[in-house]
N, C-alpha and C positions, 0 to 999 in steps of 0.2 A: 290322530297320530299318523305320521307318514307311512309306517309299516303296514297299515291296513288300507292304504289308498288302493284304488283300482287302477289298473293300467288303462290309459287312453292316449290318444294322440297328444303329444306334448309332454307326457310323463317322462321322468328320468328313471332308468333302470340301473341300479347300482349293484355291482357284483359284490357279494359277501367275500370277506377275506380268504376263505378257503373253498371257493367255488370249484377249483380243480380243472378249469378249462383254460389253457394258456391263451386262447383267443380273446378271453375276457378278463384276464387277471387284473384286478383293481380297475376294471372298466366302468365307465359311465356312458350309458346309451340314451340318446334322445330318441324317443319312440315317435315315428312318423305315422304309423298305422297299427292298429290292433283290433282284429275282429275275428269272427269264426273261421274265416278262410286262412288266416295267418297274421303274422306280425313282422314289421321291419323297422329298422332305425339305424342310427349312425353312432359309432363309438366316438365320443368327444375328446378323449384324452390319449389317443395313440397317434403319435406323429411319425411320419416316414422320413426318410432322408431325401425325398424328392420335393421339388417345387412345381407349381402349376406349369411354368414354362418348359419343364422337362418332359411333360406328357402331351404337349400341344405342338402343332406344326407352326403356329404363329408365335411371334415374340411377345412375351409378357414382361414389361419393364419392372414390375414389382416382384420381389421374391416372396411369393405366397406359398407357405408350407402346405403340403398335402397330408391329411390325416388318413389313417387306415380306418375306414368306416365299418369294417368287419370282414369276416372270412369269405363272404359270398361275392362272386363275380368281381374279383379284384381288377378286372379290365374295364370297369365302368367308372365314370366320373360323375359326382353329384356335388351339389352345394346347398348350403343354407345361408340365409342372410337376414339382416334386419333393416333393409332399405327398400321397402316396396314403393317409396316415392321415386326411386331411381330405376328400379327393375320391375317391369310388369310381368304377369303370367305365373308368379309363384303361388304355391298352395300354402295357406296359413296353417302352421303346425300348432302354434300356441301364440298368445299375444306378442306381437312384434317379432315373430320368427317365421320365416317363409322358406319352403323347400323349392328350389328350382326357379325358373323364370327364363327370361330372354338372355341366353348365354352370350350371344354376340354383343349385346349391349353391355353385359358384365365385363367382357374382355376390353371393350372400348373404354369403359369408365375406369377400369384398373389402369390402363395405359395412360389415361388423362390424369391420373391421381385423384379422381373424384370419388372413387370407391376405395375405402381404406381396409387394411387387413383386419382391423378390429370390428368390421361390419359383416364379414363373410368368412365362411369355413368351407374348404373343399375336401372331399373324401374320395378315395378310391375304394371301391367295394362297399358293401353294406352288411348289416347283421339281419338275418332272417330266420323265422321260425314257421313251421307248417301249422295248420289249424290245430289248436289245443296244446301244442308243444310247450309254448311259453307258460301257459296256465299250469301245466304239470310241473315245470321247473319252479314256479312260484309256490306251489303246494309243497315242494321238497325244500323250501326255505333257502333257495340259492341266490335270491335277489331281494333287494330293498327297493321299494317304489317311492319316489319322491317327486318334487317339482322344483322349479327355479324360475328366474326371470331372464329376459334377454340380456340384460346388463351383465349378470353373473356369467351367463353362458358364453358371451363373446369376449369378455375381458379377463377371465380367470385363466392363468397359464395352464396348458394341458397337464404338465407334470404335477400341478397342485390340485387339479380338479377333484379327484376322488376324495382326497383328505378334506378339502375345504367344504365340499357339499355335505359330508358327514358331520363335520364340526358345526356347520350352520344349522343342521337338524337338531343338535343338542342332545341332552339326555344320554341314553345308552349308545347312541350313534357317535357321539363325541369320543367315547372310549374306543369304539371300533376303528375310528380314524387313526388310532395310534398302534393298531395291531402290526406286528412285524410281518414282513413278507414270508420269512421262514422262521417260525418260533424256535426251531432247534438251534438257531444261531445266537440266541439270547444268552 
């Protein structure tokens, strides 16, 4: 059952409805690393009002939205993609999902319309935990651990991601997907 899954590279960390941290409200985080030194990943379902071209000196012809990867170092730019055939140098996070790679090549391919928006996600900032911190949060029952595939990850609209991943998990998670943001308003 997904709730007993251990966190590893490629896991999804799903915020429980009443987590209480505005940085991660209804957040779904793709874990890129989890070990005794710490953990980091990217929030998949928080979009900013910025586009890639807004934060680069070069012109990017496609309007590629920037996601808020988390509250840490919001002045950094990161990307994940599912096209290792086009972009070398990325680290595999899970099957067919890679973090980073040759950024100059990515920019060129975006401008040539060879790399499409549904194959790549850009993030400003990231989510990070010091050694043992995330394990403590899991013991406090703040998160649900699950998994997905690259197709779901890259094609599900960010505004539906939290609800859809829980629905797909079924059982009690399907019910959690329908929790209101503020139950006092029901």
